Backbone bond lengths (Angstrom), bond angles and torsions (degrees), N, CA, C in turn:
res aa  C-N    CA-C-N  psi(-1)  N-CA   C-N-CA  omega(-1)  CA-C   N-CA-C  phi
1 M - - - 1.474 - - 1.497 110.68 -
2 N 1.324 114.87 135.42 1.458 118.47 -178.76 1.529 111.34 -87.80
3 L 1.327 117.36 60.41 1.468 125.50 -177.81 1.488 110.67 -130.21
4 I 1.349 116.11 147.94 1.477 121.14 173.96 1.543 110.38 -114.77
5 N 1.299 114.77 129.41 1.465 120.68 178.60 1.529 112.25 -97.50
6 H 1.290 115.99 126.64 1.466 122.11 173.77 1.522 109.05 -100.87
7 Q 1.327 116.76 137.76 1.465 121.33 -172.23 1.527 110.45 -142.17
8 F 1.361 113.64 154.15 1.460 119.66 168.77 1.527 107.92 -108.02
9 R 1.340 117.29 117.71 1.449 122.82 179.02 1.529 110.18 -111.71
10 L 1.346 114.58 138.24 1.444 118.30 -177.57 1.526 112.46 -65.80
11 A 1.306 117.62 125.92 1.472 122.89 -175.64 1.531 111.51 -104.80
12 A 1.332 115.95 -28.60 1.490 119.03 -176.47 1.499 110.21 -155.63
13 R 1.314 117.12 154.15 1.487 120.18 173.34 1.534 108.03 -78.17
14 P 1.331 117.52 122.54 1.498 118.42 -176.94 1.511 112.75 -69.18
15 S 1.296 115.92 152.48 1.457 124.55 168.23 1.513 106.73 -113.75
16 G 1.340 118.93 115.49 1.461 120.19 -174.30 1.527 109.14 75.36
17 L 1.341 114.07 -146.06 1.470 118.41 179.87 1.543 111.15 -65.54
18 P 1.327 117.76 137.21 1.460 121.31 177.74 1.537 109.68 -63.38
19 K 1.303 117.03 148.59 1.467 123.40 177.26 1.495 107.90 -128.71
20 R 1.335 115.39 163.03 1.470 122.14 -175.15 1.548 111.11 -55.02
21 S 1.333 117.60 -35.24 1.468 118.26 -178.78 1.511 114.97 -70.76
22 D 1.343 116.38 -5.50 1.489 120.09 176.84 1.492 109.03 -80.09
23 W 1.325 120.77 -5.64 1.441 124.80 176.92 1.518 110.75 -126.39
24 N 1.338 115.22 154.69 1.477 120.30 165.10 1.517 107.77 -108.85
25 Y 1.308 115.83 134.62 1.480 120.97 177.07 1.514 104.96 -98.76
26 T 1.355 113.31 112.98 1.494 119.61 -170.66 1.498 109.94 -119.99
27 E 1.296 116.37 168.87 1.481 121.93 172.88 1.508 108.78 -142.37
28 E 1.333 114.82 152.24 1.436 121.18 178.00 1.530 108.23 -160.56
29 P 1.330 118.76 155.41 1.435 121.15 178.01 1.533 112.16 -64.09
30 V 1.315 115.23 145.51 1.487 120.63 173.11 1.517 108.98 -83.46
31 R 1.321 116.77 120.72 1.453 120.56 -177.44 1.531 110.72 -86.80
32 D 1.293 114.95 154.63 1.478 119.70 174.28 1.500 109.54 -61.66
33 P 1.326 119.03 140.51 1.454 121.27 178.88 1.539 111.41 -65.16
34 G 1.349 116.64 141.71 1.459 120.66 174.42 1.513 110.91 -83.61
35 P 1.311 119.04 -177.24 1.438 122.08 179.37 1.542 110.67 -58.63
36 G 1.355 117.10 130.03 1.391 122.33 -179.77 1.519 115.44 83.46
37 Q 1.341 116.03 -4.19 1.464 119.71 -177.02 1.540 110.19 -104.43
38 F 1.340 114.28 166.50 1.455 120.60 171.87 1.540 108.59 -151.72
39 V 1.342 115.51 156.41 1.470 121.84 -178.52 1.493 106.96 -106.93
40 V 1.369 115.25 135.86 1.455 122.54 179.06 1.576 107.67 -116.03
41 K 1.321 115.36 130.57 1.462 121.09 169.93 1.536 107.00 -88.33
42 N 1.336 116.24 109.41 1.449 120.46 179.58 1.537 109.76 -65.73
43 Q 1.317 117.95 132.39 1.440 122.54 -179.77 1.547 111.76 -108.49
44 Y 1.362 115.15 -39.54 1.456 120.04 177.43 1.566 104.18 -137.62
45 I 1.342 113.75 135.60 1.447 121.26 179.59 1.526 110.20 -120.80
46 S 1.315 115.19 131.47 1.509 122.71 -175.45 1.543 109.56 -77.41
47 L 1.306 116.58 140.39 1.438 123.31 169.48 1.557 106.85 -115.83
48 D 1.323 115.59 125.83 1.455 122.12 -172.67 1.507 111.97 -135.06
49 P 1.358 117.76 146.74 1.466 121.35 177.75 1.539 111.60 -55.03
50 A 1.333 115.45 -33.74 1.489 118.58 -177.66 1.501 112.79 -60.52
51 M 1.341 119.21 -20.71 1.427 120.59 178.70 1.519 111.44 -57.92
52 R 1.328 116.64 -35.13 1.443 119.65 -177.68 1.545 110.16 -61.84
53 G 1.349 116.69 -39.80 1.429 119.30 178.31 1.551 112.05 -69.45
54 W 1.269 115.99 -34.90 1.508 119.78 -177.64 1.556 110.21 -66.61
55 M 1.285 116.45 -20.03 1.499 119.90 -179.85 1.552 111.80 -82.30
56 N 1.311 116.63 -14.42 1.475 120.73 -177.64 1.542 109.97 -85.44
57 E 1.319 114.89 146.72 1.454 120.13 174.58 1.537 106.42 -87.56
58 G 1.318 118.35 135.69 1.457 122.72 178.68 1.466 110.86 139.63
59 R 1.357 113.11 171.09 1.477 119.53 -173.77 1.511 109.99 -73.99
60 S 1.328 114.45 135.70 1.499 119.74 178.73 1.518 106.90 -155.31
61 Y 1.338 116.88 -170.30 1.433 120.00 -177.75 1.535 111.61 -76.26
62 I 1.347 116.93 -10.80 1.445 123.94 178.98 1.503 110.59 -145.73
63 E 1.304 117.15 151.88 1.454 119.91 -177.05 1.582 108.23 -65.47
64 P 1.332 115.88 141.28 1.496 116.38 176.63 1.525 111.08 -66.70
65 V 1.324 111.96 157.04 1.481 116.74 173.18 1.514 108.27 -66.80
66 K 1.311 117.82 131.99 1.449 120.99 -176.99 1.535 110.15 -80.30
67 I 1.304 117.39 150.40 1.449 120.51 176.14 1.526 107.40 -61.62
68 G 1.324 115.19 130.13 1.443 123.43 -178.38 1.507 114.34 95.33
69 D 1.305 117.43 -12.00 1.489 121.35 -179.72 1.543 108.85 -84.08
70 V 1.331 112.76 155.01 1.483 120.33 170.91 1.510 108.29 -61.54
71 M 1.336 118.56 136.15 1.454 124.25 -179.35 1.507 108.15 -61.67
72 R 1.345 116.07 128.90 1.457 121.26 177.72 1.497 111.48 -66.40
73 A 1.341 115.45 135.59 1.464 120.96 178.33 1.514 109.45 -164.63
74 G 1.323 114.78 145.43 1.461 119.36 171.56 1.503 110.66 -80.15
75 A 1.321 117.59 149.76 1.438 121.96 -177.13 1.551 110.82 -153.10
76 V 1.321 115.81 157.50 1.433 121.68 167.61 1.551 108.56 -117.30
77 G 1.319 114.71 143.15 1.438 114.96 -177.67 1.511 112.04 -163.52
78 R 1.317 117.25 -173.32 1.440 123.16 -176.40 1.551 110.03 -117.74
79 V 1.321 115.48 137.30 1.465 120.03 175.79 1.524 109.61 -72.32
80 V 1.342 114.88 124.40 1.480 119.82 -177.49 1.527 112.01 -112.19
81 A 1.311 117.88 -11.38 1.475 119.25 174.31 1.558 106.10 -161.25
82 S 1.326 116.17 142.01 1.435 116.41 -174.07 1.528 112.86 -150.39
83 Q 1.325 116.74 138.11 1.445 124.69 166.18 1.517 107.61 -122.91
84 N 1.337 116.74 28.79 1.454 121.33 174.49 1.532 108.89 -117.94
85 P 1.301 116.76 121.86 1.459 117.85 -173.47 1.540 113.60 -67.40
86 N 1.355 116.37 -15.49 1.454 119.37 -179.25 1.501 114.36 -87.06
87 F 1.349 116.85 -11.34 1.452 121.17 -178.78 1.526 108.16 -132.48
88 K 1.333 114.74 113.62 1.450 120.10 -175.19 1.495 110.36 -97.92
89 T 1.343 115.63 152.68 1.461 121.80 174.35 1.508 111.22 -55.99
90 G 1.320 116.39 132.20 1.475 121.08 -179.92 1.526 112.27 98.51
91 E 1.300 119.07 -17.69 1.462 121.36 177.98 1.574 111.07 -73.69
92 H 1.294 115.06 149.87 1.495 120.84 179.02 1.546 108.80 -99.95
93 V 1.310 116.35 144.30 1.469 121.41 -176.27 1.530 108.85 -142.58
94 F 1.367 111.79 161.24 1.434 120.28 173.57 1.545 109.39 -130.54
95 G 1.313 117.95 144.19 1.445 122.43 176.35 1.505 111.08 176.71
96 V 1.324 114.77 -174.96 1.507 120.82 176.70 1.547 104.45 -83.27
97 L 1.306 116.78 95.73 1.464 124.07 -172.89 1.506 113.79 -108.75
98 G 1.352 116.03 -11.93 1.484 118.92 175.40 1.481 114.51 93.31
99 M 1.334 114.21 163.07 1.433 123.07 179.43 1.548 108.05 -85.67
100 Q 1.330 112.34 77.19 1.483 118.29 -176.20 1.527 108.15 -159.83
101 E 1.355 115.21 169.19 1.458 118.58 -177.53 1.503 112.67 -83.06
102 Y 1.319 117.81 -31.34 1.500 121.92 179.65 1.472 108.71 -133.91
103 A 1.322 115.32 144.21 1.440 123.02 178.96 1.502 109.68 -131.86
104 T 1.332 116.31 133.45 1.454 122.67 175.57 1.517 108.84 -104.00
105 T 1.286 118.63 129.63 1.478 122.34 -173.40 1.511 112.27 -146.44
106 D 1.331 116.46 159.89 1.463 120.03 174.59 1.525 111.85 -97.99
107 G 1.349 116.01 5.41 1.443 120.86 175.92 1.561 114.07 96.50
108 T 1.286 117.59 -3.42 1.482 120.49 179.58 1.553 107.33 -64.92
109 G 1.331 115.88 125.09 1.478 120.04 178.89 1.501 114.87 73.11
110 I 1.328 118.22 9.34 1.444 121.20 -179.03 1.536 109.51 -100.55
111 N 1.299 116.97 135.49 1.437 121.57 -179.65 1.523 112.15 -122.25
112 K 1.349 116.46 139.31 1.488 119.50 176.03 1.515 109.25 -75.05
113 I 1.310 115.44 147.71 1.508 121.25 176.23 1.545 107.61 -132.83
114 D 1.334 112.25 157.52 1.460 120.37 -175.75 1.522 107.49 -111.04
115 P 1.348 118.23 105.62 1.514 120.64 178.29 1.527 113.37 -66.01
116 N 1.340 116.71 -10.91 1.473 119.13 178.77 1.545 110.58 -81.88
117 L 1.304 117.73 -18.98 1.489 121.89 178.45 1.520 110.99 -84.27
118 A 1.313 117.44 -37.31 1.457 123.48 -179.78 1.467 109.64 -155.72
119 P 1.340 120.18 149.88 1.482 120.87 175.01 1.544 111.34 -60.85
120 L 1.306 115.14 149.82 1.442 120.61 -174.25 1.533 113.38 -52.54
121 P 1.325 121.92 -42.86 1.449 120.60 -179.68 1.514 114.64 -59.33
122 V 1.336 116.54 -27.05 1.486 118.69 -179.20 1.546 110.58 -66.56
123 Y 1.365 116.76 -26.03 1.429 120.52 -179.82 1.541 111.43 -74.09
124 L 1.315 118.73 -10.42 1.468 122.03 168.83 1.488 114.62 -96.23
125 G 1.344 114.82 -9.33 1.451 120.23 -179.79 1.508 113.18 -113.83
126 A 1.327 116.12 -106.53 1.481 119.24 -173.01 1.528 113.29 -62.72
127 L 1.345 117.74 -29.94 1.462 120.86 178.03 1.524 111.49 -101.20
128 G 1.296 116.70 14.90 1.491 121.34 -179.54 1.532 111.24 -119.86
129 I 1.299 115.81 -156.40 1.447 120.78 -175.73 1.513 112.54 -61.01
130 T 1.308 118.13 -36.87 1.482 117.60 -178.84 1.555 110.45 -68.51
131 G 1.310 116.83 -40.59 1.467 119.98 178.66 1.535 110.35 -66.42
132 L 1.320 116.29 -39.46 1.466 120.17 177.79 1.527 111.74 -69.29
133 T 1.321 117.46 -31.77 1.452 119.93 175.47 1.530 109.36 -63.78
134 A 1.319 118.54 -44.85 1.446 123.04 176.66 1.496 110.28 -61.30
135 Y 1.309 116.24 -47.49 1.484 121.69 -176.63 1.519 112.13 -58.81
136 F 1.322 117.26 -57.08 1.413 119.19 -175.08 1.536 113.45 -75.63
137 G 1.334 116.47 -34.45 1.439 119.28 176.53 1.516 114.42 -61.75
138 L 1.303 115.42 -47.69 1.455 119.87 178.94 1.558 112.64 -72.12
139 L 1.278 116.88 -48.54 1.498 118.59 -175.64 1.495 114.69 -74.82
140 E 1.359 118.45 -39.09 1.448 121.34 -175.09 1.557 112.46 -89.65
141 I 1.313 117.70 -35.37 1.461 121.83 -179.25 1.553 110.01 -95.35
142 G 1.271 114.97 -48.03 1.483 119.64 -179.36 1.523 114.97 -72.09
143 K 1.311 114.52 -37.01 1.447 123.63 -179.29 1.557 112.76 49.62
144 P 1.312 115.76 65.05 1.486 119.83 -174.33 1.531 111.98 -66.97
145 V 1.325 115.21 144.14 1.419 124.49 174.16 1.548 108.93 -120.08
146 A 1.289 117.93 138.49 1.450 120.00 -178.42 1.548 110.09 -51.23
147 G 1.347 113.83 132.31 1.457 119.28 -176.47 1.492 115.26 98.50
148 D 1.314 117.89 -15.60 1.458 123.12 176.25 1.517 111.41 -62.85
149 T 1.325 116.51 149.24 1.455 122.28 169.07 1.494 109.47 -95.06
150 V 1.311 118.94 117.45 1.439 124.96 -179.27 1.501 109.01 -108.24
151 V 1.328 117.05 123.49 1.460 121.23 176.50 1.532 108.78 -111.15
152 V 1.309 117.07 133.24 1.469 120.10 178.35 1.508 109.73 -129.96
153 S 1.325 116.92 131.85 1.477 122.24 172.59 1.520 108.00 -88.21
154 G 1.349 114.40 163.32 1.476 117.30 -174.31 1.536 110.61 59.37
155 A 1.319 116.85 39.08 1.471 121.68 -172.10 1.513 113.30 -63.12
156 A 1.316 119.69 -23.45 1.491 121.54 179.15 1.500 110.89 -100.86
157 G 1.319 116.97 8.06 1.430 121.69 174.68 1.557 110.81 -84.22
158 A 1.310 116.31 174.46 1.457 119.84 -174.33 1.525 114.32 -64.39
159 T 1.323 115.60 -37.22 1.485 118.12 179.64 1.538 109.80 -84.85
160 G 1.328 115.49 -43.48 1.483 118.71 -175.62 1.518 113.55 -59.25
161 M 1.349 117.42 -41.81 1.439 119.39 -177.07 1.538 111.14 -66.11
162 V 1.292 117.86 -31.60 1.485 120.14 176.59 1.540 110.51 -73.72
163 V 1.321 116.47 -40.80 1.482 119.30 175.92 1.501 112.24 -54.04
164 G 1.326 116.69 -48.11 1.463 119.66 -179.74 1.527 114.47 -61.33
165 Q 1.308 113.88 -40.40 1.452 118.73 179.48 1.526 114.73 -69.74
166 I 1.325 114.19 -36.02 1.442 117.80 175.96 1.546 111.02 -66.94
167 A 1.359 112.09 -39.09 1.493 116.28 176.66 1.519 110.47 -56.48
168 K 1.334 117.73 -45.12 1.455 120.25 178.33 1.509 111.91 -62.61
169 I 1.300 116.38 -43.09 1.480 121.16 179.16 1.540 108.82 -56.38
170 K 1.303 117.29 -36.95 1.461 122.41 -177.47 1.528 113.59 -87.39
171 G 1.315 114.75 8.97 1.499 118.36 173.71 1.504 115.82 83.95
172 C 1.326 117.39 18.29 1.450 123.55 -179.80 1.533 113.81 -96.07
173 R 1.291 117.82 164.16 1.465 122.48 168.08 1.519 106.13 -84.07
174 A 1.350 119.15 137.61 1.461 121.54 179.64 1.530 109.12 -119.78
175 V 1.290 114.55 121.67 1.454 122.66 177.56 1.539 107.58 -116.79
176 G 1.298 118.13 121.47 1.442 123.31 179.86 1.525 113.65 -101.40
177 I 1.292 115.70 158.20 1.429 123.46 171.32 1.543 107.82 -127.48
178 A 1.293 117.86 120.84 1.490 122.44 -176.32 1.535 110.29 -145.02
179 G 1.306 115.32 172.98 1.459 119.30 -177.07 1.519 113.09 -109.07
180 G 1.319 116.02 106.15 1.478 120.03 175.35 1.532 111.58 110.70
181 P 1.327 114.66 150.49 1.504 117.81 -177.57 1.508 113.42 -66.12
182 D 1.342 117.57 -33.27 1.470 118.41 -176.72 1.550 109.41 -66.10
183 K 1.299 117.16 -42.30 1.455 119.19 179.62 1.530 112.33 -67.15
184 C 1.307 115.65 -40.92 1.471 119.97 179.54 1.529 109.44 -64.64
185 D 1.347 116.72 -42.46 1.465 120.17 -178.51 1.523 109.44 -63.17
186 Y 1.334 115.70 -41.14 1.483 120.66 -179.55 1.520 109.47 -62.46
187 A 1.346 118.09 -41.63 1.450 120.84 -178.41 1.514 111.99 -61.06
188 V 1.318 114.87 -40.22 1.470 120.09 -176.29 1.550 110.21 -81.38
189 R 1.298 117.25 -51.95 1.481 119.81 -172.42 1.495 113.89 -77.51
190 E 1.299 117.51 -36.34 1.471 121.66 -176.25 1.548 113.59 -95.50
191 L 1.295 114.63 -40.66 1.508 118.47 -173.16 1.505 112.18 -98.87
192 G 1.334 120.36 -9.08 1.409 121.44 174.74 1.531 117.04 86.56
193 F 1.347 118.94 11.83 1.458 120.49 175.33 1.500 108.27 -60.81
194 D 1.340 116.30 149.78 1.448 121.76 177.45 1.541 111.98 -74.62
195 A 1.327 114.74 -29.68 1.466 119.76 -179.25 1.541 107.19 -161.51
196 C 1.308 116.60 158.54 1.468 121.14 175.18 1.534 108.54 -144.99
197 I 1.304 117.88 131.86 1.483 125.53 -176.62 1.526 108.61 -99.51
198 D 1.283 116.46 126.93 1.469 121.47 176.13 1.534 108.14 -87.43
199 Y 1.293 118.61 102.43 1.474 120.72 -175.74 1.537 112.79 -68.67
200 K 1.316 115.82 -14.20 1.461 120.22 178.66 1.503 112.83 -78.77
201 S 1.324 117.88 -26.62 1.447 120.90 -176.14 1.513 114.20 -123.94
202 E 1.322 118.78 -9.27 1.462 121.99 -177.17 1.491 112.03 -115.38
203 N 1.353 116.96 156.98 1.442 120.90 169.37 1.499 108.03 -80.70
204 V 1.346 116.42 110.85 1.488 119.44 -171.42 1.478 111.64 -60.83
205 M 1.349 118.49 -44.64 1.465 118.66 178.27 1.482 114.01 -58.12
206 E 1.282 118.16 -47.80 1.472 120.13 179.88 1.524 112.38 -62.54
207 S 1.362 116.37 -42.64 1.430 119.94 -179.05 1.533 111.58 -68.11
208 L 1.324 117.69 -37.26 1.478 120.99 175.68 1.537 109.68 -61.33
209 R 1.354 116.51 -42.69 1.450 121.20 -178.64 1.545 109.62 -62.59
210 R 1.351 116.86 -36.90 1.447 120.35 -178.40 1.534 110.90 -73.56
211 H 1.305 117.32 -42.47 1.471 120.68 -177.69 1.516 115.36 -82.91
212 C 1.351 117.68 -13.53 1.459 122.06 -178.92 1.521 107.47 -127.66
213 P 1.290 119.91 65.49 1.462 120.64 -171.55 1.533 111.18 -65.20
214 K 1.343 119.29 -23.52 1.480 121.99 179.40 1.543 111.36 -99.00
215 G 1.317 117.10 9.28 1.437 122.55 -177.13 1.498 114.34 92.24
216 I 1.316 115.01 174.88 1.451 122.13 -177.59 1.533 108.92 -100.72
217 N 1.305 117.22 123.33 1.452 121.95 177.95 1.508 112.38 -82.36
218 I 1.337 115.36 -43.01 1.488 122.15 179.56 1.511 107.35 -133.85
219 Y 1.358 116.25 125.84 1.444 120.42 171.16 1.547 108.21 -115.59
220 F 1.292 115.89 118.92 1.480 123.18 179.05 1.517 107.44 -100.19
221 D 1.322 116.36 107.28 1.464 121.03 -170.86 1.522 113.59 -98.86
222 N 1.331 116.33 122.69 1.436 122.25 177.11 1.558 111.23 -113.17
223 V 1.319 116.50 -7.55 1.471 118.08 -168.58 1.542 115.30 -122.16
224 G 1.324 118.87 -28.37 1.474 120.06 -176.91 1.489 113.80 69.63
225 G 1.327 115.88 -161.02 1.469 122.48 175.54 1.538 116.02 58.70
226 E 1.277 116.40 -140.69 1.474 122.69 -172.84 1.508 111.52 -64.30
227 I 1.309 117.50 -35.96 1.464 117.34 178.86 1.512 114.00 -69.27
228 L 1.301 117.11 -35.77 1.475 118.82 170.26 1.512 112.73 -60.54
229 D 1.324 117.65 -41.89 1.432 121.26 179.38 1.560 110.66 -61.41
230 A 1.357 116.28 -42.50 1.438 119.83 179.63 1.517 110.69 -62.07
231 A 1.278 119.59 -42.75 1.440 124.51 178.74 1.527 111.88 -63.38
232 L 1.344 115.99 -43.54 1.468 119.63 179.28 1.493 111.61 -59.78
233 A 1.322 117.40 -35.91 1.446 119.36 -176.95 1.523 114.66 -68.27
234 L 1.356 115.50 -15.35 1.458 120.85 -174.87 1.532 114.18 -117.90
235 L 1.304 116.69 25.17 1.436 120.75 -177.94 1.546 110.76 -69.72
236 A 1.325 114.67 143.85 1.467 120.84 166.74 1.503 112.47 -80.14
237 R 1.304 116.58 169.83 1.471 118.28 175.71 1.528 110.85 -62.83
238 Q 1.311 114.24 137.76 1.484 123.63 179.35 1.552 109.93 58.49
239 A 1.271 117.19 36.50 1.465 122.36 173.98 1.492 111.44 -68.69
240 R 1.321 116.11 157.74 1.449 122.36 175.80 1.518 110.03 -122.11
241 V 1.335 116.37 125.88 1.467 123.04 -179.46 1.526 105.93 -107.86
242 V 1.307 117.11 118.70 1.490 122.13 -178.60 1.513 109.11 -103.07
243 L 1.355 114.58 112.31 1.461 120.85 -179.37 1.535 109.72 -88.29
244 C 1.316 116.07 103.83 1.442 121.95 178.71 1.521 112.99 -99.50
245 G 1.353 115.17 -41.90 1.448 120.06 -177.05 1.525 110.78 -162.23
246 A 1.307 115.77 172.88 1.470 121.50 -179.87 1.536 108.66 -147.07
247 I 1.312 115.68 62.63 1.466 120.70 -170.62 1.494 111.75 -60.93
248 S 1.336 120.43 -26.58 1.435 123.63 178.41 1.542 111.54 -64.74
249 Q 1.312 117.21 -18.67 1.490 120.73 -173.69 1.559 113.46 -107.95
250 Y 1.323 116.17 -8.62 1.459 116.49 -168.02 1.562 113.82 -66.30
251 N 1.332 116.81 -29.83 1.444 118.89 -176.19 1.526 113.10 -105.65
252 S 1.349 115.46 17.00 1.450 120.04 -179.58 1.543 109.62 -67.03
253 T 1.316 113.61 139.07 1.489 118.78 178.83 1.539 109.12 -101.80
254 S 1.314 116.52 0.74 1.472 121.76 175.28 1.535 107.08 -114.85
255 S 1.313 116.54 -169.51 1.465 119.89 179.08 1.508 112.44 -67.54
256 I 1.325 116.68 147.69 1.430 123.74 -179.91 1.534 109.02 -66.17
257 K 1.320 116.57 135.45 1.459 120.86 179.36 1.553 108.37 -85.45
258 G 1.310 116.34 119.24 1.443 121.02 178.56 1.507 111.43 -89.55
259 P 1.306 119.27 170.41 1.434 123.83 -177.47 1.531 111.85 -68.33
260 A 1.312 117.64 130.13 1.465 123.00 178.19 1.481 110.71 -85.96
261 N 1.305 119.06 -31.60 1.439 124.07 -174.01 1.540 113.99 -94.31
262 Y 1.322 116.34 28.28 1.462 119.46 -173.61 1.551 112.80 -67.32
263 L 1.312 118.22 -19.45 1.483 120.14 179.90 1.551 110.59 -67.59
264 S 1.326 116.77 -16.17 1.478 118.69 172.14 1.515 112.87 -60.16
265 L 1.348 115.96 -26.35 1.472 119.29 177.47 1.521 108.09 -66.05
266 L 1.313 118.99 -40.62 1.434 122.49 179.13 1.525 112.12 -69.21
267 V 1.330 116.45 -48.91 1.435 120.99 -177.07 1.545 111.37 -60.70
268 N 1.303 117.13 -35.44 1.485 121.48 -174.60 1.527 112.40 -103.00
269 S 1.304 117.73 11.93 1.445 120.35 -178.12 1.505 113.06 47.75
270 A 1.344 111.99 42.33 1.484 122.22 -175.07 1.513 107.98 -100.51
271 R 1.340 116.11 169.70 1.474 120.03 176.52 1.507 108.24 -136.64
272 M 1.362 112.68 151.60 1.484 121.08 177.45 1.507 106.14 -126.59
273 E 1.338 116.67 126.68 1.489 120.24 -175.88 1.520 109.56 -137.62
274 G 1.345 113.49 133.24 1.454 119.30 173.09 1.504 110.30 -90.79
275 F 1.339 115.12 159.03 1.484 118.50 177.48 1.533 109.66 -153.30
276 I 1.291 114.35 160.61 1.452 123.22 175.95 1.544 107.39 -123.71
277 V 1.285 117.41 130.96 1.499 119.99 -173.76 1.515 109.10 -63.34
278 F 1.380 118.24 -29.10 1.456 120.75 -178.79 1.544 110.78 -58.84
279 N 1.346 117.80 -23.06 1.440 119.98 178.62 1.547 111.35 -62.46
280 Y 1.260 115.91 -21.64 1.467 120.33 -176.32 1.563 112.89 -105.46
281 A 1.315 115.30 19.31 1.471 119.63 -176.00 1.536 114.03 -53.77
282 A 1.321 117.72 -35.71 1.432 121.15 -178.99 1.500 111.50 -70.25
283 R 1.322 119.64 -10.93 1.470 122.28 178.97 1.510 113.24 -115.14
284 Y 1.351 116.22 13.99 1.480 118.23 179.98 1.536 110.36 -56.03
285 G 1.320 117.35 -41.57 1.489 120.01 -175.68 1.546 109.58 -59.51
286 E 1.297 117.28 -42.95 1.447 122.65 177.08 1.548 110.62 -56.88
287 G 1.321 115.18 -50.78 1.456 119.89 -177.37 1.519 111.87 -62.34
288 I 1.305 116.42 -45.11 1.506 120.92 -177.54 1.525 109.28 -64.65
289 R 1.317 117.84 -39.19 1.456 120.06 -179.25 1.565 109.89 -63.10
290 E 1.315 117.51 -44.82 1.470 120.36 -178.83 1.507 110.60 -68.60
291 L 1.329 118.50 -44.39 1.437 121.97 179.03 1.546 110.00 -61.45
292 A 1.310 116.55 -41.93 1.480 119.26 178.74 1.544 111.69 -65.70
293 T 1.316 116.99 -34.52 1.442 121.41 177.10 1.547 110.64 -63.76
294 W 1.287 114.33 -47.92 1.462 120.79 178.34 1.517 111.98 -59.74
295 R 1.344 115.88 -40.29 1.430 121.64 -179.95 1.522 109.27 -65.33
296 A 1.347 115.75 -45.58 1.466 119.57 177.91 1.511 113.85 -60.65
297 Q 1.298 114.89 -32.34 1.475 120.88 -179.51 1.553 113.20 -82.06
298 G 1.328 115.09 -2.80 1.464 119.54 -177.53 1.512 114.70 78.40
299 K 1.349 118.49 12.71 1.460 121.43 179.78 1.523 112.37 -87.74
300 L 1.323 116.04 -18.19 1.442 121.61 -176.39 1.501 111.35 -126.33
301 K 1.310 115.39 115.00 1.488 119.89 -178.59 1.505 108.83 -102.77
302 T 1.303 115.75 151.92 1.474 120.47 -178.71 1.556 108.81 -124.96
303 R 1.311 113.12 158.75 1.473 119.53 176.58 1.513 105.83 -150.26
304 E 1.339 113.33 131.60 1.495 119.80 179.21 1.512 109.35 -119.20
305 D 1.320 114.30 143.35 1.461 123.21 175.29 1.528 105.72 -111.90
306 I 1.328 116.00 101.32 1.489 122.75 -170.48 1.497 109.84 -107.06
307 V 1.358 117.41 124.96 1.444 123.36 175.64 1.509 107.72 -113.47
308 E 1.303 117.50 132.36 1.469 121.00 -176.72 1.526 111.65 -87.02
309 G 1.324 114.05 135.71 1.470 119.36 169.62 1.524 112.03 107.93
310 L 1.347 117.01 113.51 1.458 121.76 176.21 1.522 112.05 -54.76
311 Q 1.307 117.84 -35.88 1.462 122.11 -176.23 1.522 113.31 -64.84
312 T 1.322 117.55 -13.53 1.492 121.26 -179.97 1.521 112.81 -83.78
313 F 1.347 117.88 -2.97 1.458 121.47 -169.03 1.558 113.73 -50.42
314 P 1.359 121.41 -51.49 1.470 118.68 -175.35 1.528 112.40 -57.83
315 E 1.291 117.80 -40.26 1.450 119.90 -179.08 1.520 113.04 -79.27
316 T 1.300 117.32 -34.24 1.452 122.51 -179.28 1.589 109.15 -68.01
317 L 1.317 115.65 -37.45 1.472 118.47 179.94 1.507 109.88 -58.86
318 L 1.340 119.46 -33.41 1.448 120.88 -175.23 1.518 112.73 -68.09
319 K 1.358 116.75 -20.18 1.468 119.28 176.33 1.535 112.82 -56.94
320 L 1.320 115.53 -31.02 1.451 120.24 178.53 1.523 113.20 -60.95
321 F 1.351 114.39 -38.59 1.458 120.71 -173.27 1.504 115.12 -91.06
322 S 1.373 113.31 -14.76 1.493 116.32 175.94 1.543 109.22 -98.27
323 G 1.336 117.74 -6.72 1.459 120.70 -178.07 1.502 114.37 80.53
324 E 1.319 119.11 13.41 1.447 123.98 -177.36 1.503 111.41 -72.79
325 N 1.356 118.27 -29.41 1.452 119.91 -174.61 1.534 108.74 -68.60
326 F 1.302 116.86 148.46 1.490 121.76 179.51 1.571 104.06 -129.90
327 G 1.311 118.28 96.55 1.446 121.52 -172.84 1.510 113.49 95.75
328 K 1.313 117.61 -166.11 1.446 120.48 -174.27 1.522 110.22 -74.24
329 L 1.317 117.15 120.67 1.456 121.52 -175.43 1.532 109.30 -87.46
330 M 1.324 115.62 136.61 1.478 120.96 179.93 1.523 110.23 -158.84
331 I 1.276 114.89 164.37 1.469 122.45 177.44 1.525 109.74 -110.82
332 K 1.294 116.91 135.63 1.421 121.92 172.88 1.510 109.47 -97.41
333 C 1.344 116.95 123.57 1.439 120.91 -179.21 1.506 109.51 -84.01
334 A 1.344 116.03 155.52 1.486 120.71 178.94 1.514 108.47 -63.21
335 D 1.323 115.90 144.91 1.474 121.77 177.44 1.499 111.93 -68.86
């Protein structure tokens, strides 16, 4: 094939925030697919907080990215050459295809998608891993009941905005925590949250007490740190705390700050449980079907933050940790 593939390969384990020198930007020819293989032209590549953990060496729920390997990333793209009878040229697919322009795969873990049902970027957001994270985390771990008060941090992020909307669909009150008036206004006016707390200008504990006078039944945590502690202090009896992420801690150069108010779990007969969306891989189809139905009914809105150019990856990734992204962050590759 007369094509050149550009890639970001991990060059070093970051200390603190990742920097451009932690990757090598490389290029190589795209080879013809072998028997059972096919080549995908990545069109949109997902940027996720979990990437920071994948760059660290050590035990986790998934093997770390090895030094010299293409950076792990989910992507949607189009099949441009195939020797796999199950994937034809011109079809669109989603999978872990890497931070690169072209990916060669045997189809393991790759799913076909229909761009006529939703725009391609939506398959990286509400109909992708972030939407599924919200779906299974809230419904399977949080187990919402109509009338519950559901609080979600990172409410204007890709996962948080879906959590709040599912909470409303299930008849709950939804209280978000986000950074800045624009994000909070969007959560309330566009997504239907009952309230949203601006952690940059408000006292989170006081605001949570005001918006959750009977306590918090479900807290969906995306940030950890001080905001997790504030939520723990205000739990209702038999509350459920869903640990999805801790973005405030990912780039710490010192020890991770654990929850100080954990005894609230004992006092309120509450529970706190972490989860990984990959645990529900066998049920992805179920989740996508329901999320797509809600979207078609106008009950689930999506928002994407799209940055053009693969070469922007190191700087674009940092938007996740500064709170600059508004919606699902992704990179659009050149056509």
